[in-house]
C-alpha positions in Angstrom: 6.1 -83.4 51.3 6.2 -86.9 50.8 2.6 -88.5 50.2 1.0 -91.9 51.5 -0.3 -93.9 49.4 -1.7 -97.2 49.7 -0.2 -100.5 48.1 -2.3 -104.5 47.6 -1.5 -107.4 46.8 -3.5 -110.6 46.3 -2.0 -114.3 45.6 -4.2 -116.9 44.5 -2.5 -120.4 43.8 -3.4 -123.5 43.4 -3.1 -124.2 47.6 -3.3 -121.3 48.9 -4.6 -117.6 49.1 -2.7 -114.8 50.8 -3.4 -110.6 50.8 -1.0 -108.0 52.1 -2.8 -104.5 52.4 -0.1 -101.9 53.2 1.2 -98.1 53.4 3.7 -96.6 51.7 5.0 -92.7 51.1 5.8 -91.1 47.8 9.0 -89.5 48.6 11.5 -88.0 46.0 15.1 -89.7 45.7 17.6 -87.1 46.4 20.8 -89.4 44.4 18.4 -90.2 41.2 15.9 -87.1 41.1 13.2 -89.6 41.0 10.0 -89.9 42.9 10.1 -94.0 44.2 8.0 -95.4 46.7 9.7 -95.6 50.2 8.6 -96.7 53.7 6.1 -99.6 53.2 4.2 -100.5 56.2 2.1 -103.5 56.4 -1.3 -102.4 58.0 -2.8 -105.8 56.9 -1.6 -109.1 56.2 -4.1 -111.9 56.2 -4.1 -115.8 57.4 -2.6 -117.6 54.4 -6.1 -119.7 53.7 -6.5 -122.8 51.2 -7.9 -121.6 48.2 -11.5 -121.7 48.4 -12.8 -124.3 45.3 -16.2 -126.3 44.2 -16.5 -129.6 42.9 -15.9 -127.9 38.9 -13.1 -125.6 40.5 -12.4 -122.2 41.9 -15.4 -121.0 43.9 -15.3 -117.4 42.6 -18.2 -116.2 45.1 -16.1 -117.2 48.2 -12.8 -115.8 46.5 -15.0 -112.4 46.1 -16.2 -112.6 49.7 -12.4 -112.7 50.8 -11.1 -110.2 48.7 -13.6 -107.5 50.8 -13.2 -108.5 54.1 -9.2 -108.2 52.8 -9.6 -104.8 52.0 -11.8 -104.0 54.9 -9.1 -105.4 57.4 -6.7 -103.5 56.1 -8.6 -99.8 56.2 -8.9 -99.2 52.4 -11.3 -98.5 49.7 -10.8 -99.6 45.7 -10.5 -95.8 44.8 -8.4 -95.2 47.5 -5.5 -97.9 45.9 -2.6 -96.9 44.6 -0.5 -99.6 43.2 0.4 -103.6 43.9 -0.9 -106.5 42.0 -3.2 -109.7 41.7 -2.1 -112.7 40.8 -3.8 -115.7 39.7 -1.1 -118.5 39.6 -0.3 -122.5 38.9 -3.4 -124.8 37.8 -5.8 -121.9 39.7 -4.5 -120.0 36.2 -5.9 -122.7 33.8 -9.5 -123.5 35.4 -12.9 -122.6 33.9 -13.5 -120.6 36.6 -9.6 -118.4 35.7 -10.8 -116.0 33.6 -14.1 -114.7 36.1 -11.5 -115.0 39.1 -9.3 -111.7 36.9 -13.0 -109.5 36.3 -13.8 -110.4 40.1 -10.2 -109.0 40.8 -10.8 -105.9 38.5 -13.9 -105.3 39.9 -12.7 -105.3 43.4 -9.4 -103.4 42.6 -10.5 -100.9 40.0 -8.1 -99.7 37.8 -5.2 -99.2 39.7 -3.3 -102.7 39.6 -3.4 -105.7 37.0 -4.7 -108.7 37.5 -3.5 -111.4 35.5 -3.6 -114.9 35.2 -1.3 -117.6 34.1 1.9 -115.1 33.6 4.8 -117.2 34.5 7.7 -115.1 33.9 6.3 -112.5 35.8 5.4 -114.3 39.1 8.8 -116.2 38.8 10.2 -112.6 38.6 8.2 -111.3 41.8 9.2 -114.5 43.7 12.8 -113.8 43.7 12.2 -110.0 44.3 10.1 -110.8 47.6 12.3 -113.6 49.0 15.8 -113.7 47.7 16.5 -109.9 45.9 18.2 -108.8 49.7 19.8 -111.8 49.7 21.6 -111.7 46.1 22.8 -107.8 46.8 24.1 -109.3 49.8 26.5 -111.6 47.8 26.6 -109.8 44.7 29.7 -111.9 43.0 27.1 -115.3 43.1 24.7 -116.3 41.2 21.7 -117.3 42.7 18.6 -119.1 41.8 15.7 -119.0 43.9 12.9 -122.0 43.2 8.8 -121.2 44.1 7.0 -123.9 44.7 3.6 -123.9 45.3 0.9 -126.7 44.4 1.0 -126.5 40.8 4.1 -124.7 39.5 7.9 -124.4 40.6 8.9 -120.2 39.1 12.7 -120.5 38.6 14.8 -117.0 38.9 18.2 -116.7 38.2 19.4 -113.6 39.4 23.4 -111.7 40.3 23.5 -108.6 42.7 19.4 -108.4 43.2 19.3 -108.2 39.1 17.0 -111.0 37.6 18.2 -112.2 34.4 16.5 -115.5 33.6 13.7 -116.7 34.4 11.6 -120.3 33.8 8.3 -122.4 34.8 8.2 -125.6 35.6 4.9 -127.9 36.4 6.7 -129.2 39.5 4.3 -128.9 42.4 3.0 -130.2 45.4 -0.6 -130.5 44.8 -0.6 -132.4 41.1 -1.3 -135.4 43.2 -4.0 -134.8 45.7 -4.7 -137.5 48.9 -6.3 -137.8 51.9 -4.9 -136.3 54.7 -3.4 -138.0 56.8 -2.5 -141.3 53.9 -1.4 -141.4 50.4 -5.1 -142.8 49.1 -5.6 -140.5 46.1 -8.0 -137.7 46.3 -7.5 -136.3 42.7 -4.9 -136.0 39.7 -3.6 -133.5 37.3 -3.7 -134.0 34.2 0.6 -133.5 34.6 0.3 -136.4 37.5 -1.6 -138.7 35.0 0.7 -138.6 32.5 3.3 -138.9 35.2 2.1 -141.8 36.6 1.6 -143.4 32.6 5.0 -142.4 32.2 6.3 -144.4 34.7 4.2 -147.2 35.0 1.7 -146.2 38.4 -1.3 -148.3 38.1 -3.1 -146.1 40.3 -6.7 -144.2 40.1 -8.9 -142.5 41.9 -9.4 -144.3 45.7 -6.1 -146.1 45.5 -3.3 -146.1 47.9 0.0 -145.2 46.4 3.0 -147.1 48.0 6.3 -145.9 49.0 8.2 -146.5 46.1 5.7 -145.3 44.1 5.9 -141.9 46.2 9.5 -142.0 45.3 9.2 -142.3 41.8 6.9 -139.7 41.8 9.6 -137.4 44.0 12.8 -138.4 42.3 11.0 -137.5 38.9 10.2 -133.9 40.4 14.2 -133.4 41.9 15.6 -134.9 38.6 13.8 -132.6 36.4 14.9 -129.9 39.0 18.6 -130.4 39.6 19.0 -130.6 35.4 17.6 -127.2 34.7 19.9 -125.9 37.3 22.3 -127.3 36.2 21.9 -126.7 32.6 22.1 -129.9 31.9 20.5 -131.3 27.8 17.2 -132.2 28.0 15.9 -134.1 25.3 14.1 -131.8 23.4 11.7 -134.8 21.8 10.5 -135.8 25.2 7.1 -135.5 25.2 6.8 -135.4 29.7 9.1 -133.2 29.9 7.8 -130.8 27.3 4.4 -131.6 29.1 6.0 -130.7 32.8 7.9 -127.0 31.0 5.9 -124.7 30.7 8.9 -122.0 30.3 12.6 -123.3 29.6 14.8 -121.9 32.0 18.3 -122.4 30.7 21.5 -121.0 32.9 24.0 -118.9 31.3 26.8 -120.2 29.9 29.7 -118.5 32.3 27.0 -119.4 35.5 27.9 -122.7 37.5 26.7 -123.7 40.9 24.6 -121.1 41.8 23.3 -119.9 46.0 20.1 -121.7 46.0 17.0 -120.8 47.8 13.1 -122.0 48.0 10.2 -120.2 48.4 6.5 -120.5 48.0 4.6 -123.2 49.9 7.1 -125.7 50.1 9.9 -123.3 50.6 8.0 -122.2 53.4 8.0 -126.0 55.2 11.8 -125.9 54.3 12.7 -123.0 56.2 10.1 -124.4 59.2 11.8 -127.3 59.4 15.6 -125.4 59.2 14.1 -123.4 62.7 13.6 -126.4 64.6 9.8 -127.0 63.4 9.3 -131.5 63.4 7.5 -131.9 60.0 4.3 -132.1 60.1 2.0 -135.1 59.9 2.1 -137.1 57.1 0.2 -135.6 54.0 -1.4 -132.8 56.5 -2.2 -130.9 53.8 -3.6 -133.1 51.8 -0.5 -133.2 49.1 2.8 -134.4 48.6 4.4 -130.9 49.8 5.6 -132.3 52.8 7.3 -135.2 51.4 8.8 -132.4 48.6 9.9 -130.3 51.1 11.9 -133.0 52.7 13.6 -134.4 49.4 14.6 -130.7 49.4 16.3 -130.6 52.9 18.1 -133.9 52.1 19.4 -132.8 49.2 23.2 -133.7 49.1 23.3 -130.7 46.3 21.4 -127.8 48.1 20.6 -129.0 51.7 23.6 -126.5 52.4 22.4 -123.8 50.4 19.4 -123.8 52.2 21.1 -124.2 55.8 23.5 -121.2 55.1 21.3 -118.8 52.9 18.0 -118.0 54.1 15.3 -115.5 52.2 12.8 -113.4 53.2 9.0 -114.1 52.9 9.8 -117.6 52.0 6.3 -118.8 52.1 4.9 -115.1 51.0 6.9 -114.4 48.4 5.2 -113.8 45.4 2.5 -111.5 47.1 5.1 -109.0 49.0 7.5 -109.3 45.5 3.9 -107.6 44.1 2.9 -105.5 46.6 6.2 -103.7 47.0 7.6 -104.5 43.3 5.1 -104.1 40.3 4.2 -100.9 40.4 6.5 -98.4 39.7 6.2 -94.8 39.9 6.6 -92.4 36.9 8.3 -89.1 36.5 7.0 -85.8 37.6 7.9 -84.1 34.0 5.9 -86.7 32.1 3.5 -85.7 29.2 0.1 -85.9 29.6 -2.2 -83.3 28.4 -5.2 -85.6 28.9 -5.1 -86.4 32.3 -8.8 -88.0 31.8 -7.7 -90.7 29.6 -6.1 -92.4 32.4 -6.3 -95.2 33.4 -4.7 -97.3 30.6 -5.4 -101.1 31.0 -3.6 -103.7 29.6 -1.6 -101.7 26.7 0.3 -103.9 24.5 4.0 -102.7 24.4 5.0 -103.0 20.7 8.4 -102.6 20.2 11.8 -100.3 20.3 11.7 -96.9 18.9 15.2 -95.3 19.1 16.9 -92.1 17.0 18.9 -94.6 14.9 15.9 -96.5 13.9 15.0 -96.3 10.1 12.0 -94.5 9.3 10.5 -97.9 7.5 10.6 -99.6 11.2 8.8 -96.6 13.1 5.9 -96.7 10.4 5.6 -100.0 11.0 5.3 -100.2 14.9 3.1 -97.2 14.8 0.8 -99.2 12.4 0.5 -101.9 14.7 -0.4 -99.4 17.9 -3.3 -97.8 14.9 -4.8 -101.4 14.2 -4.4 -102.2 18.1 -7.7 -102.2 19.9 -6.1 -100.6 23.0 -3.2 -98.4 21.2 0.3 -99.2 21.8 3.3 -98.2 24.2 7.0 -98.2 23.1 10.1 -97.9 24.6 12.0 -94.9 23.4 15.9 -95.9 23.9 17.1 -92.0 23.3 20.9 -93.1 25.3 21.7 -90.1 26.1 20.2 -86.3 26.0 21.5 -84.9 22.7 18.7 -82.1 21.8 19.0 -82.8 18.1 18.6 -86.6 18.4 15.8 -86.1 20.4 14.0 -82.9 18.2 14.3 -85.4 15.1 13.3 -88.2 16.8 9.6 -86.5 17.4 9.7 -85.2 14.4 9.8 -88.4 12.6 7.4 -90.0 14.9 5.0 -87.0 14.5 5.3 -87.3 10.2 4.3 -91.2 10.5 1.6 -90.6 12.7 0.3 -87.6 10.2 0.8 -89.4 7.4 -1.5 -92.7 9.4 -4.2 -90.7 10.5 -3.4 -91.6 13.5 -7.0 -91.8 15.3 -6.8 -88.4 17.6 -8.4 -90.7 21.1 -6.8 -93.9 20.5 -4.4 -94.6 23.1 -0.5 -94.1 22.5 2.0 -94.3 25.2 5.5 -93.7 25.1 8.1 -95.4 27.8 11.3 -93.4 28.1 14.1 -93.8 31.2 15.2 -89.9 31.3 13.1 -87.1 32.6 12.3 -85.9 29.0 8.6 -86.9 28.9 7.2 -83.1 28.0 9.7 -82.2 25.8 9.8 -85.5 23.5 5.6 -85.2 23.8 5.4 -81.8 22.6 7.7 -82.7 19.3 5.3 -85.7 18.5 2.4 -83.6 19.0 4.0 -80.4 17.3 3.9 -78.4 20.2 0.3 -79.6 20.8 -1.2 -78.5 17.0 -1.4 -82.2 16.0 -4.6 -84.0 18.1 -3.3 -87.0 19.9 -4.1 -89.3 22.5 -0.1 -89.5 23.6 0.9 -90.2 27.0 4.8 -89.8 28.1 6.0 -91.8 30.8 9.5 -90.4 31.9 12.1 -91.7 33.9 11.0 -95.2 34.4 12.6 -98.3 34.1 11.3 -100.4 31.3 11.2 -104.1 32.0 11.1 -106.8 28.5 7.3 -106.6 29.1 4.4 -107.5 26.6 1.5 -105.0 28.6 1.7 -102.3 30.6 -0.6 -100.7 32.6 -1.1 -96.8 33.6 -3.0 -95.7 36.7 -4.5 -92.2 37.2 -2.6 -89.0 38.2 -1.9 -88.2 42.0 0.8 -85.9 43.1 1.7 -85.2 39.1 2.9 -88.9 39.3 1.1 -92.0 37.8 1.6 -95.5 39.0 3.1 -97.9 36.4 3.2 -101.7 36.4 4.3 -104.1 33.6 3.4 -107.9 33.1 4.0 -110.4 30.6 7.8 -110.4 31.0 10.0 -112.4 28.4 13.2 -112.9 28.0 14.9 -112.0 24.7 14.9 -108.0 24.0 13.1 -107.2 20.4 15.8 -106.0 17.7 15.4 -102.2 17.3 
């Protein structure tokens, strides 16, 4: 029988904050044999609000009240949450209050979720999955790039047939230049905007009004930078302004050209609302350059046709929906977990990959990292099949290394494997229970190239698993 679980998603961004609470089913997929999250049904979708702020940054108290109200409206308590996530993104992740907000989110949502600040590759992946994954699968032979444009950043993700292949992030967004609504009189400038003004020779400061030509110059820089990234054009590596605006470099593969382009985020919401026939909002209605940037995108000779022909889902809420639906995976039911009380495990670093052909010195070296890490460590186990001899030999080699290191009995050690071999591998590594280890083997799970993993509590013989800190290149075995 399927089991009902609760999922939540919170996106606290530079400009706006939103939330979704949903119910879902844990069900057995008869084709893959895996337990999956299915039948996601939104229970509550908040209004998109302006991210609460004080003069010195984020308003932590107001955000706490907002989280409480959303959980109450969604009829879910912290202890009832199975998965999902919370992201603090864009310029909001850079303020002095960012870590206080992360602590706030974790206190409200307990141990079931990842609350992460300033993880641009994860944000790019989530935005693609939440807005354009279905569209990409519908056109499997065409590469697709999604631009998730918010107040502080543009998160780029290239996908083919629904799978993300590249991610990147630029400090290009609507709210680097804040103005008095209805005018172009400057209310606030980010450090990126100040550097851009200096480069462009714009002498304006707080209280000054931008001219039409100066607004165009700022938008020209943003559009040229976006177009160059998508065309694979070489950017001057010694240009300090470009480097300042590039948080994570985005590079199209050499065999990809002229990809489909979609846009999400707050600016994406404006683009598609206009294309559905809605009039543009009044001049700088939201106190930034978001409307102006959306108008430029709609007028782009390169992308305007794409925006009209290829319309993604959840444009304005792509990140929060991707977080709710795609950030949590479910382990197999044959996981090795002799000490269920050791869960949850939060922020366990993924330290590398171990395979049957890995040299003994390499295995010993990696396990040494886990021994020294305050939170223990996790490893991808690449078995590349179900050969019993290889699994036995690998497990015994790891057991020998752990014994030689006197690996601490309470120290978390997590093994991540795609095959349903959790119990078998775990038994070999612990010498069939003879070794006192706090070992967890999560099986039947697709392991991304991530820096951290979080594992929730056991429920119905499975556990929720979330990854963050996505990276581009896989480490060598």
